[in-house]
Each structure stands twice: as structure tokens, then as C-alpha cells.
C-alpha positions in Angstrom: 61.4 33.6 -57.2 59.6 30.3 -57.6 61.7 27.4 -56.4 60.1 24.0 -56.9 61.3 20.7 -55.5 62.7 18.3 -58.1 63.1 14.7 -57.1 65.9 12.5 -58.1 63.8 10.4 -60.5 62.5 13.5 -62.1 66.1 14.7 -62.5 67.0 11.4 -64.2 64.1 11.8 -66.6 65.2 15.3 -67.5 68.7 14.1 -68.3 67.3 11.2 -70.3 70.0 8.9 -68.9 68.6 5.9 -70.9 69.1 7.7 -74.2 71.7 5.8 -76.3 73.6 9.0 -76.9 73.9 9.8 -73.2 75.0 6.2 -72.5 77.5 6.4 -75.3 78.9 9.7 -74.0 79.4 8.1 -70.5 81.1 5.1 -72.1 83.4 7.3 -74.2 84.4 9.3 -71.1 85.2 6.1 -69.2 87.1 4.9 -72.2 89.2 8.1 -72.2 90.2 7.5 -68.5 91.1 3.8 -69.2 93.1 4.6 -72.3 94.8 7.5 -70.5 96.0 5.1 -67.7 97.1 2.6 -70.3 99.0 5.4 -72.2 100.8 6.4 -69.1 101.8 2.8 -68.4 102.8 2.1 -72.0 104.8 5.3 -72.3 107.0 4.2 -69.4 107.5 0.8 -71.0 108.5 2.3 -74.3 111.2 4.3 -72.7 114.4 2.9 -71.2 115.0 3.8 -67.5 117.4 6.6 -68.3 114.8 8.3 -70.5 112.5 8.7 -67.5 115.1 10.7 -65.5 114.2 14.2 -64.3 117.3 16.0 -65.6 116.3 19.4 -64.1 116.3 17.8 -60.6 119.6 16.0 -61.2 121.3 19.2 -62.5 120.0 21.2 -59.6 120.7 18.8 -56.7 123.2 16.3 -58.1 126.9 15.8 -57.2 129.4 16.5 -60.0 131.9 13.8 -61.0 133.8 12.4 -63.9 132.7 9.6 -66.3 134.2 7.8 -69.3 132.4 7.2 -72.6 132.2 3.5 -73.4 129.8 3.7 -76.4 128.3 6.2 -78.9 125.2 5.2 -80.8 123.4 7.4 -83.4 119.7 6.7 -83.8 119.6 7.0 -87.6 116.0 5.8 -87.8 114.8 8.9 -86.0 115.3 12.5 -87.3 114.2 15.6 -85.5 114.7 18.9 -87.3 117.4 17.3 -89.5 119.2 15.8 -86.4 119.6 12.3 -85.2 119.5 11.5 -81.5 122.8 10.3 -80.1 122.9 7.8 -77.2 126.0 8.3 -75.0 126.9 5.3 -72.8 129.3 6.1 -70.0 131.0 4.5 -67.0 131.4 6.2 -63.6 132.1 5.4 -60.0 129.0 5.1 -57.9 130.1 4.9 -54.3 132.9 2.5 -55.1 131.0 0.5 -57.6 131.4 0.9 -61.4 128.1 1.9 -62.9 127.0 2.3 -66.5 124.4 4.7 -67.5 123.1 6.3 -70.7 122.1 9.8 -71.9 120.3 10.7 -75.1 120.8 14.1 -76.8 120.1 15.9 -80.1 123.2 18.0 -79.6 125.0 16.1 -82.4 127.5 18.9 -83.0 129.1 18.3 -79.7 128.4 14.5 -80.1 130.6 14.6 -83.2 133.5 15.8 -81.1 133.2 12.9 -78.7 134.9 9.5 -78.9 134.8 6.3 -76.9 137.3 6.7 -74.0 136.7 10.4 -73.7 136.1 11.8 -70.2 133.1 14.1 -69.5 131.5 15.7 -66.5 128.2 14.3 -65.1 126.0 14.9 -62.1 124.5 12.0 -60.1 121.4 12.1 -57.8 119.4 9.3 -56.2 120.8 6.7 -58.6 120.2 8.8 -61.7 122.7 10.8 -63.7 122.9 13.5 -66.3 125.7 14.8 -68.6 126.7 18.4 -67.9 126.5 20.8 -70.8 124.2 18.6 -72.9 120.4 18.9 -73.3 118.6 15.6 -72.9 116.2 14.3 -75.5 113.3 11.9 -75.1 111.0 10.9 -78.0 107.4 12.1 -77.0 105.8 8.6 -77.1 103.3 9.8 -74.5 101.9 12.6 -76.8 101.3 10.0 -79.5 99.6 7.7 -77.0 97.4 10.6 -75.9 95.6 10.6 -79.2 93.1 7.9 -78.2 92.2 9.3 -74.8 91.7 12.8 -76.2 89.6 11.4 -79.0 87.4 9.4 -76.6 87.1 12.5 -74.3 86.1 14.9 -77.1 83.5 12.4 -78.4 82.1 11.8 -74.9 81.9 15.5 -74.1 80.1 16.3 -77.4 77.6 13.5 -76.9 76.9 14.6 -73.3 76.6 18.2 -74.1 73.9 17.4 -76.7 71.9 16.0 -73.8 73.0 18.1 -70.9 72.5 21.6 -72.4 68.8 21.0 -73.2 68.4 19.3 -69.9 69.7 22.3 -68.0 67.1 24.5 -69.7 64.3 22.0 -68.8 65.6 21.8 -65.2 65.4 25.6 -64.9 61.9 25.7 -66.2 60.8 22.9 -63.8 62.5 24.7 -61.0 61.7 28.3 -61.6 59.3 28.5 -64.6 56.0 30.4 -64.6 52.9 28.3 -65.1 51.2 29.4 -68.3 48.5 28.2 -70.6 49.1 27.0 -74.2 47.2 25.4 -77.0 48.2 22.1 -78.7 49.0 22.7 -82.3 49.9 19.1 -83.2 50.8 15.8 -81.5 52.6 12.9 -83.2 55.1 10.1 -82.6 58.8 10.2 -83.4 60.5 7.0 -84.5 63.4 5.6 -82.5 66.6 4.0 -83.8 66.2 2.5 -87.3 67.0 -1.1 -86.3 65.3 -1.5 -82.9 62.8 1.4 -83.0 63.6 1.9 -79.4 63.3 5.3 -77.6 60.2 6.2 -79.6 58.8 9.5 -78.4 55.7 11.7 -78.5 56.2 15.1 -79.9 53.8 17.9 -78.9 53.8 21.2 -80.7 52.0 24.1 -79.0 51.7 27.8 -79.0 51.1 30.5 -76.4 51.0 34.2 -76.0 53.2 36.3 -73.8 52.3 39.6 -72.1 52.9 41.7 -75.2 50.5 39.4 -77.1 53.3 37.9 -79.2 52.6 34.4 -80.3 55.3 31.9 -79.4 55.7 28.3 -80.4 57.2 25.5 -78.4 57.8 21.8 -78.5 58.1 19.0 -75.9 59.2 15.5 -76.6 58.1 12.8 -74.1 58.2 9.0 -73.7 54.8 9.1 -72.1 52.6 7.6 -74.8 49.5 8.1 -72.7 49.6 11.7 -73.9 48.4 10.5 -77.3 45.1 9.5 -75.7 44.9 12.5 -73.3 45.3 15.4 -75.7 44.6 16.4 -79.2 45.1 19.5 -81.4 43.3 22.5 -80.0 43.4 21.3 -76.3 44.5 23.7 -73.6 47.6 22.5 -71.7 49.8 23.8 -68.9 53.3 24.8 -69.7 56.3 26.4 -67.9 57.7 29.5 -69.4 60.8 31.6 -68.5 60.5 35.1 -67.2 61.1 36.6 -70.6 58.7 34.1 -72.3 61.3 32.9 -74.8 61.7 29.4 -73.4 59.0 26.9 -72.5 58.1 23.2 -71.9 55.0 21.2 -71.3 54.4 20.5 -67.6 54.6 16.7 -67.0 51.4 15.9 -65.1 52.8 12.8 -63.4 56.0 14.6 -62.3 54.0 17.6 -61.0 51.9 15.3 -58.8 54.9 13.3 -57.7 56.9 16.4 -56.7 53.9 18.3 -55.1 54.1 21.3 -57.4 50.5 22.1 -56.6 49.4 22.8 -60.2 45.8 22.4 -61.2 45.2 20.6 -64.4 42.0 20.8 -66.4 
């Protein structure tokens, strides 16, 4: 199998790293990372300390003891499946020191049976506590804050895929493509962005025949405007084609010389 050398500068040109869509894709991915870190930080600030407890660890490794309820507060502004979260504030002895902690639950049926002054069983572990027999509840602020990072990530991936997928095909042709002859059908310029007209390109349409005699058409877009003076419709040009002849691209003369591909041009 043919295995040509492809230099780093040639690789950058294949990816078209200066293309606005490529740059926007990179910026969007970086924005997704930044907003994710901010979301993690903000989610912890939104929650009170007791809402960040790992209750599974506490229940598995904690020490059981008794606590006294000092306050019950229903969060009437929040409703989940027809239930309002209940914040239970309780007092317990933490190694000879009275400590107050909180626990939020949606188990309002049991919460309705509780009153200030009631005793309940808790488990304590590494300065955190959890009420036995109640399921903890924490509003998923983090999931809401994930909307921005996910949106930036999806936009970035879509923009990059539009550049990377075609780039992979070109890379494979440069690396392993078969040198073939084609005839230029037309050559014209493509406008860039409407405002700045930057990233204008030269579009070369060509056709070639594969072994079975079938006529195939191909197109290559380039930022090398010297091609406008070097070729015209009807000229013979060198192209790379895949083994099955379905994919092709114009061989860039400058890159072929730079990378020592040893291709003879007319």
C-alpha cells in the first residue's frame, strides 16, 4: 500500500484550521469546558453545606445516635410530583458539643407526623449526618446549569465535524491515494463571507475515468489563486483517487514538492 509522508504544515492545510467555522468550533469547545467548571462551582454555591452530603456513605459507615428536631420548614415554592420538600433541622451531640444540622426530604407523609421536639435516629460520619429512614432530596441545580456547557459542546462538535470529516477523506487520499489523470471541466472563484469576503477559494471541477471506463466527476476547493493562471478547462491534471475510484482530490503541486511525493507534473 502507498504510504506517503505528510508534513505538519500540509496537515494544517488539510484541516483548514484558519477557516472561521473551524475556529468557532474550537472556541465553542473551550467555552463548554469553561462553563462546565463554572457550573460545578455555582452548583455548590447554590446548595447549602448539608445538601452536598453523600448520604450513601454516611448511612454505610456512620455511627447511629439520637437527635432532637428543633425546626421543620416546608419549601412551598418548590413542588416535585405534587410534594413539597421538607427541611428538618435537628440538634445532636457531636463528641460533647451540641451541633445543629439539616436534612431535606420529599417524604412529607412521614414529615407530617413529625413535630418540633421529637426525637429521631441519625447517623454521623466525618462531620456530616443523615436521618435514618428518610430519603434525602437535593434540587438538581447542576443539571440546569449543564444546559450551557452541553449546548456549547454540541455546537462545537457539529462545527468541527463539518471540517474534520472531509479532512479525513483528503488525508487518506494524500496518504494512500493512487495517482491518476483527470481533465478540468471548469474553474471558478468562490466568494468568502458576505461582509469581509475573506476565505475566498478557487473551485476546480474535473472528471476522470476508472478501470471500467465509468466517468467520474470530482471537485477540489483551494486557496491557491495561482491555479487560476496555471490551468483552464480542458487541461490535464493529476489527482489522487481511492482504490475503488469513488473518491478523489486534486494533487496540490506545492505540497507534493514540499513532501517529496515524487510525482511528475506536466
